[in-house]
N, CA, C and O atoms as CSV, one atom per row, in Angstrom:
chain,resi,resn,atom,element,x,y,z
A,1,UNK,N,N,18.855,11.462,-7.078
A,1,UNK,CA,C,18.543,11.068,-5.734
A,1,UNK,C,C,18.011,9.655,-5.521
A,1,UNK,O,O,17.192,9.165,-6.299
A,2,UNK,N,N,18.442,9.065,-4.557
A,2,UNK,CA,C,17.991,7.679,-4.318
A,2,UNK,C,C,16.707,7.753,-3.421
A,2,UNK,O,O,16.657,8.467,-2.420
A,3,UNK,N,N,15.737,7.011,-3.825
A,3,UNK,CA,C,14.490,6.982,-3.148
A,3,UNK,C,C,14.548,6.138,-1.853
A,3,UNK,O,O,14.921,4.964,-1.877
A,4,UNK,N,N,14.187,6.742,-0.779
A,4,UNK,CA,C,14.161,5.948,0.539
A,4,UNK,C,C,12.822,5.065,0.569
A,4,UNK,O,O,11.710,5.504,0.276
A,5,UNK,N,N,13.071,3.901,0.925
A,5,UNK,CA,C,11.834,3.069,1.029
A,5,UNK,C,C,11.312,3.150,2.420
A,5,UNK,O,O,11.987,2.911,3.421
A,6,UNK,N,N,9.988,3.526,2.408
A,6,UNK,CA,C,9.248,3.580,3.702
A,6,UNK,C,C,8.267,2.460,3.759
A,6,UNK,O,O,7.683,2.043,2.759
A,7,UNK,N,N,8.100,1.968,5.010
A,7,UNK,CA,C,7.174,0.901,5.196
A,7,UNK,C,C,6.138,1.207,6.244
A,7,UNK,O,O,6.415,1.991,7.152
A,8,UNK,N,N,4.999,0.649,6.169
A,8,UNK,CA,C,4.010,0.640,7.319
A,8,UNK,C,C,3.993,-0.733,7.830
A,8,UNK,O,O,4.282,-1.694,7.118
A,9,UNK,N,N,3.637,-0.832,9.131
A,9,UNK,CA,C,3.727,-2.079,9.795
A,9,UNK,C,C,2.393,-2.461,10.455
A,9,UNK,O,O,1.634,-1.624,10.943
A,10,UNK,N,N,2.171,-3.720,10.438
A,10,UNK,CA,C,0.865,-4.269,11.173
A,10,UNK,C,C,1.461,-5.479,12.038
A,10,UNK,O,O,2.310,-6.260,11.610
A,11,UNK,N,N,0.911,-5.520,13.281
A,11,UNK,CA,C,1.339,-6.550,14.222
A,11,UNK,C,C,0.090,-7.498,14.429
A,11,UNK,O,O,-1.004,-7.063,14.789
A,12,UNK,N,N,0.334,-8.766,14.183
A,12,UNK,CA,C,-0.735,-9.658,14.443
A,12,UNK,C,C,-0.253,-10.601,15.653
A,12,UNK,O,O,0.868,-11.106,15.700
A,13,UNK,N,N,-1.218,-10.763,16.589
A,13,UNK,CA,C,-0.877,-11.502,17.728
A,13,UNK,C,C,-1.870,-12.756,17.819
A,13,UNK,O,O,-3.087,-12.616,17.699
A,14,UNK,N,N,-1.302,-13.895,18.025
A,14,UNK,CA,C,-2.141,-15.077,18.033
A,14,UNK,C,C,-1.913,-15.774,19.460
A,14,UNK,O,O,-0.777,-15.971,19.889
A,15,UNK,N,N,-2.976,-16.103,20.108
A,15,UNK,CA,C,-2.772,-16.721,21.448
A,15,UNK,C,C,-2.337,-18.226,21.192
A,15,UNK,O,O,-2.315,-18.684,20.050
A,16,UNK,N,N,-1.994,-18.970,22.306
A,16,UNK,CA,C,-1.532,-20.215,22.199
A,16,UNK,C,C,-2.509,-21.281,21.776
A,16,UNK,O,O,-2.109,-22.410,21.491
A,17,UNK,N,N,-3.820,-20.938,21.727
A,17,UNK,CA,C,-4.913,-21.821,21.299
A,17,UNK,C,C,-5.047,-21.754,19.824
A,17,UNK,O,O,-5.653,-22.662,19.254
A,18,UNK,N,N,-4.542,-20.769,19.150
A,18,UNK,CA,C,-4.681,-20.687,17.688
A,18,UNK,C,C,-3.709,-21.682,17.015
A,18,UNK,O,O,-2.512,-21.727,17.298
A,19,UNK,N,N,-4.306,-22.473,16.107
A,19,UNK,CA,C,-3.402,-23.428,15.380
A,19,UNK,C,C,-2.467,-22.671,14.523
A,19,UNK,O,O,-2.671,-21.500,14.201
A,20,UNK,N,N,-1.351,-23.416,14.130
A,20,UNK,CA,C,-0.413,-22.884,13.226
A,20,UNK,C,C,-1.105,-22.690,11.795
A,20,UNK,O,O,-0.862,-21.717,11.081
A,21,UNK,N,N,-1.939,-23.657,11.471
A,21,UNK,CA,C,-2.581,-23.483,10.177
A,21,UNK,C,C,-3.438,-22.333,10.161
A,21,UNK,O,O,-3.399,-21.629,9.152
A,22,UNK,N,N,-4.254,-22.000,11.158
A,22,UNK,CA,C,-5.109,-20.848,11.152
A,22,UNK,C,C,-4.305,-19.560,11.168
A,22,UNK,O,O,-4.720,-18.587,10.539
A,23,UNK,N,N,-3.162,-19.509,11.865
A,23,UNK,CA,C,-2.303,-18.321,11.842
A,23,UNK,C,C,-1.693,-18.094,10.415
A,23,UNK,O,O,-1.664,-16.990,9.871
A,24,UNK,N,N,-1.222,-19.226,9.877
A,24,UNK,CA,C,-0.615,-19.180,8.526
A,24,UNK,C,C,-1.689,-18.715,7.518
A,24,UNK,O,O,-1.368,-17.899,6.654
A,25,UNK,N,N,-2.943,-19.192,7.587
A,25,UNK,CA,C,-4.035,-18.721,6.684
A,25,UNK,C,C,-4.292,-17.250,6.794
A,25,UNK,O,O,-4.506,-16.577,5.786
A,26,UNK,N,N,-4.276,-16.745,7.986
A,26,UNK,CA,C,-4.540,-15.252,8.219
A,26,UNK,C,C,-3.411,-14.480,7.524
A,26,UNK,O,O,-3.620,-13.564,6.729
A,27,UNK,N,N,-2.197,-14.921,7.887
A,27,UNK,CA,C,-1.048,-14.133,7.150
A,27,UNK,C,C,-1.130,-14.354,5.679
A,27,UNK,O,O,-0.838,-13.402,4.955
A,28,UNK,N,N,-1.481,-15.454,5.157
A,28,UNK,CA,C,-1.608,-15.561,3.701
A,28,UNK,C,C,-2.645,-14.653,3.120
A,28,UNK,O,O,-2.431,-14.109,2.037
A,29,UNK,N,N,-3.756,-14.458,3.778
A,29,UNK,CA,C,-4.808,-13.544,3.330
A,29,UNK,C,C,-4.246,-12.108,3.303
A,29,UNK,O,O,-4.437,-11.382,2.327
A,30,UNK,N,N,-3.562,-11.713,4.367
A,30,UNK,CA,C,-2.994,-10.363,4.379
A,30,UNK,C,C,-1.998,-10.144,3.300
A,30,UNK,O,O,-1.921,-9.062,2.719
A,31,UNK,N,N,-1.219,-11.176,3.019
A,31,UNK,CA,C,-0.226,-11.005,1.992
A,31,UNK,C,C,-0.822,-11.023,0.548
A,31,UNK,O,O,-0.262,-10.390,-0.346
A,32,UNK,N,N,-1.955,-11.746,0.319
A,32,UNK,CA,C,-2.536,-11.854,-0.990
A,32,UNK,C,C,-3.325,-10.637,-1.272
A,32,UNK,O,O,-3.157,-10.059,-2.346
A,33,UNK,N,N,-4.230,-10.168,-0.342
A,33,UNK,CA,C,-5.150,-9.130,-0.593
A,33,UNK,C,C,-4.623,-7.771,-0.142
A,33,UNK,O,O,-5.067,-6.751,-0.669
A,34,UNK,N,N,-3.728,-7.720,0.779
A,34,UNK,CA,C,-3.194,-6.422,1.274
A,34,UNK,C,C,-1.857,-6.094,0.890
A,34,UNK,O,O,-1.387,-4.995,1.183
A,35,UNK,N,N,-1.181,-6.981,0.238
A,35,UNK,CA,C,0.155,-6.867,-0.226
A,35,UNK,C,C,1.172,-6.656,0.916
A,35,UNK,O,O,2.168,-5.940,0.813
A,36,UNK,N,N,0.834,-7.324,1.969
A,36,UNK,CA,C,1.730,-7.374,3.146
A,36,UNK,C,C,2.808,-8.518,3.012
A,36,UNK,O,O,2.583,-9.516,2.327
A,37,UNK,N,N,3.930,-8.337,3.662
A,37,UNK,CA,C,5.020,-9.344,3.709
A,37,UNK,C,C,5.375,-9.536,5.161
A,37,UNK,O,O,5.281,-8.634,5.994
A,38,UNK,N,N,5.805,-10.809,5.430
A,38,UNK,CA,C,6.188,-11.001,6.866
A,38,UNK,C,C,7.573,-10.519,7.094
A,38,UNK,O,O,8.508,-10.922,6.403
A,39,UNK,N,N,7.724,-9.609,8.115
A,39,UNK,CA,C,8.974,-9.056,8.409
A,39,UNK,C,C,9.668,-9.749,9.542
A,39,UNK,O,O,10.888,-9.918,9.542
A,40,UNK,N,N,8.826,-10.174,10.570
A,40,UNK,CA,C,9.526,-10.788,11.752
A,40,UNK,C,C,8.429,-11.591,12.435
A,40,UNK,O,O,7.245,-11.277,12.314
A,41,UNK,N,N,8.840,-12.643,13.161
A,41,UNK,CA,C,7.938,-13.453,13.925
A,41,UNK,C,C,8.631,-13.906,15.195
A,41,UNK,O,O,9.814,-14.246,15.177
A,42,UNK,N,N,7.886,-13.910,16.316
A,42,UNK,CA,C,8.375,-14.260,17.633
A,42,UNK,C,C,7.398,-15.161,18.295
A,42,UNK,O,O,6.189,-14.933,18.245
A,43,UNK,N,N,7.935,-16.241,18.951
A,43,UNK,CA,C,7.073,-17.109,19.750
A,43,UNK,C,C,7.449,-16.876,21.151
A,43,UNK,O,O,8.623,-17.079,21.461
A,44,UNK,N,N,6.600,-16.473,22.052
A,44,UNK,CA,C,6.891,-16.055,23.413
A,44,UNK,C,C,6.811,-17.339,24.321
A,44,UNK,O,O,6.385,-18.400,23.864
A,45,UNK,N,N,7.207,-17.216,25.530
A,45,UNK,CA,C,7.308,-18.358,26.466
A,45,UNK,C,C,5.951,-19.036,26.688
A,45,UNK,O,O,5.888,-20.260,26.802
A,46,UNK,N,N,4.908,-18.288,26.748
A,46,UNK,CA,C,3.568,-18.804,27.027
A,46,UNK,C,C,2.911,-19.372,25.861
A,46,UNK,O,O,1.788,-19.871,25.942
A,47,UNK,N,N,3.614,-19.310,24.715
A,47,UNK,CA,C,3.017,-19.879,23.503
A,47,UNK,C,C,2.348,-18.875,22.531
A,47,UNK,O,O,1.843,-19.227,21.465
A,48,UNK,N,N,2.386,-17.524,23.006
A,48,UNK,CA,C,1.756,-16.490,22.217
A,48,UNK,C,C,2.705,-16.277,20.997
A,48,UNK,O,O,3.928,-16.286,21.142
A,49,UNK,N,N,2.141,-16.098,19.867
A,49,UNK,CA,C,2.954,-15.898,18.604
A,49,UNK,C,C,2.616,-14.405,18.173
A,49,UNK,O,O,1.451,-14.007,18.163
A,50,UNK,N,N,3.650,-13.628,17.832
A,50,UNK,CA,C,3.402,-12.273,17.374
A,50,UNK,C,C,4.182,-12.135,16.084
A,50,UNK,O,O,5.379,-12.415,16.014
A,51,UNK,N,N,3.395,-11.651,14.970
A,51,UNK,CA,C,3.982,-11.516,13.642
A,51,UNK,C,C,3.969,-10.100,13.261
A,51,UNK,O,O,2.943,-9.441,13.426
A,52,UNK,N,N,5.145,-9.526,12.709
A,52,UNK,CA,C,5.057,-8.233,12.191
A,52,UNK,C,C,5.030,-8.343,10.629
A,52,UNK,O,O,5.850,-9.006,9.994
A,53,UNK,N,N,4.095,-7.690,10.125
A,53,UNK,CA,C,3.858,-7.600,8.617
A,53,UNK,C,C,4.241,-6.168,8.158
A,53,UNK,O,O,4.018,-5.197,8.881
A,54,UNK,N,N,4.802,-6.065,6.984
A,54,UNK,CA,C,5.123,-4.733,6.479
A,54,UNK,C,C,4.794,-4.701,4.977
A,54,UNK,O,O,4.798,-5.707,4.267
A,55,UNK,N,N,4.509,-3.455,4.557
A,55,UNK,CA,C,4.350,-3.161,3.127
A,55,UNK,C,C,4.827,-1.829,2.790
A,55,UNK,O,O,4.782,-0.904,3.600
A,56,UNK,N,N,5.279,-1.714,1.619
A,56,UNK,CA,C,5.942,-0.503,1.195
A,56,UNK,C,C,4.923,0.566,0.955
A,56,UNK,O,O,3.885,0.295,0.351
A,57,UNK,N,N,5.173,1.772,1.402
A,57,UNK,CA,C,4.254,2.918,1.162
A,57,UNK,C,C,4.576,3.583,-0.194
A,57,UNK,O,O,5.693,4.049,-0.417
A,58,UNK,N,N,3.631,3.613,-1.039
A,58,UNK,CA,C,3.782,4.204,-2.351
A,58,UNK,C,C,3.457,5.715,-2.291
A,58,UNK,O,O,2.336,6.143,-2.020
A,59,UNK,N,N,4.499,6.462,-2.558
A,59,UNK,CA,C,4.322,7.908,-2.627
A,59,UNK,C,C,4.130,8.344,-4.149
A,59,UNK,O,O,4.784,7.848,-5.066
A,60,UNK,N,N,3.241,9.242,-4.298
A,60,UNK,CA,C,3.077,9.841,-5.663
A,60,UNK,C,C,3.485,11.273,-5.705
A,60,UNK,O,O,3.004,12.120,-4.952
A,61,UNK,N,N,4.398,11.517,-6.620
A,61,UNK,CA,C,4.902,12.905,-6.839
A,61,UNK,C,C,3.821,13.812,-7.510
A,61,UNK,O,O,3.295,13.479,-8.572
A,62,UNK,N,N,3.523,14.908,-6.891
A,62,UNK,CA,C,2.396,15.759,-7.451
A,62,UNK,C,C,3.158,17.049,-7.953
A,62,UNK,O,O,3.317,18.002,-7.190
A,63,UNK,N,N,3.595,17.059,-9.169
A,63,UNK,CA,C,4.216,18.271,-9.756
A,63,UNK,C,C,3.337,18.867,-10.792
A,63,UNK,O,O,3.216,18.352,-11.903
A,64,UNK,N,N,2.741,19.920,-10.441
A,64,UNK,CA,C,1.787,20.550,-11.484
A,64,UNK,C,C,2.074,21.988,-11.615
A,64,UNK,O,O,1.422,22.678,-12.399
């Protein structure tokens, strides 16, 4: 049987006053300490940035 990959998602939203460096640093911390990866990013018309992070859900088989 092929294992299906399941992900959990976290959405980070940055207003237009947040610098790119500060947003990048926050994403880097999530990636390093929480094992998140960047799945998608969008910059909206007003300058708001929204980033979708994802990480794989690890399931443990309990056969006893």
